[in-house]
C-alpha positions in Angstrom: -1.6 -6.7 2.4 1.5 -7.1 4.9 0.7 -10.4 7.3 3.4 -11.3 9.8 2.5 -14.8 11.3 4.7 -15.8 14.7 5.1 -19.4 16.0 7.4 -21.6 18.1 6.3 -20.3 21.6 5.4 -22.6 24.6 6.2 -23.8 28.4 9.8 -24.5 28.7 11.7 -24.6 32.2 13.9 -22.1 33.3 17.6 -22.5 31.6 15.9 -24.0 28.5 15.9 -22.4 25.1 12.8 -22.1 21.9 13.4 -20.4 18.7 10.7 -18.2 17.7 10.1 -17.7 13.8 8.4 -15.1 12.0 6.9 -15.4 8.4 6.4 -11.9 6.9 3.8 -12.0 3.2 3.5 -8.5 1.8 6.7 -7.4 3.0 10.3 -8.5 2.1 12.2 -8.6 5.6 15.7 -8.4 3.7 15.3 -4.8 3.2 13.1 -4.2 6.0 13.2 -3.0 9.5 12.2 -6.2 11.5 12.2 -7.2 15.0 10.9 -9.2 18.2 8.8 -7.1 21.0 7.2 -8.5 24.5 4.5 -8.1 26.4 4.2 -9.1 30.0 0.8 -9.2 31.9 0.4 -5.8 33.1 3.4 -4.4 31.2 4.4 -2.1 28.2 5.4 -3.7 25.6 9.0 -3.6 25.4 11.8 -4.2 22.7 13.3 -7.3 22.7 15.8 -7.0 19.5 15.7 -5.7 15.7 17.4 -6.5 12.6 18.3 -4.4 9.5 20.6 -5.3 7.6 23.3 -6.9 9.3 23.2 -4.6 12.1 21.3 -6.0 15.2 20.1 -4.2 18.3 19.1 -5.8 21.3 17.8 -4.9 24.6 19.8 -5.5 27.7 17.7 -8.3 29.2 18.4 -10.1 26.5 21.9 -9.5 25.3 24.0 -12.4 25.3 21.3 -15.0 25.8 19.0 -13.9 22.7 20.2 -14.0 18.5 17.7 -12.2 15.7 18.6 -13.1 12.9 16.6 -13.9 9.5 16.9 -16.1 6.0 15.7 -13.9 3.0 14.8 -17.4 1.0 12.0 -17.6 3.5 10.7 -14.0 4.4 11.6 -15.4 8.0 13.0 -13.7 11.1 14.0 -15.9 14.2 14.9 -15.2 17.6 16.9 -17.7 19.1 16.5 -17.4 22.9 18.5 -19.4 25.5 19.2 -19.8 29.1 15.6 -18.2 29.2 14.3 -17.1 33.3 11.0 -16.8 34.2 11.1 -12.9 33.7 11.0 -13.7 29.7 7.5 -15.1 30.1 5.6 -12.7 28.0 3.8 -12.5 24.7 6.3 -12.1 21.5 5.1 -10.0 18.9 6.9 -9.6 15.4 6.9 -6.4 14.1 8.3 -4.9 10.7 8.7 -1.0 8.9 9.3 0.0 5.7 7.7 2.8 4.0 5.1 2.4 6.6 3.9 0.8 9.6 4.6 -0.8 12.2 3.0 -3.9 11.0 2.6 -6.4 14.1 1.9 -10.0 14.3 -0.8 -12.1 16.6 2.0 -12.7 19.2 2.7 -15.8 20.8 2.9 -17.2 24.2 6.4 -17.5 25.8 6.2 -19.4 29.2 8.9 -19.6 31.5 8.4 -22.1 34.9 11.0 -22.0 37.4 
């Protein structure tokens, strides 16, 4: 059974930073496509970043500000977010795809105050 558990969300001021974590079980982050999506109120869920092997991919909204990484030993994926803006306010979801999926975490709320 695949489980993804996010943490690290919170309330920060614009210009601040947050680091989200996604601890995976039942799936190996080292050989899976892992990523982060976000969903703001009234909006569709949108891609933030993905990582597979040594390849990373970012939505334009996060390029230069967000960094996705993983720790294979901890089976954990991270999203380091810097220079946060009020427009980054959303629920952030971790996801994973291997031979099946996608699998989703429960989400973590990120709120940026102006």
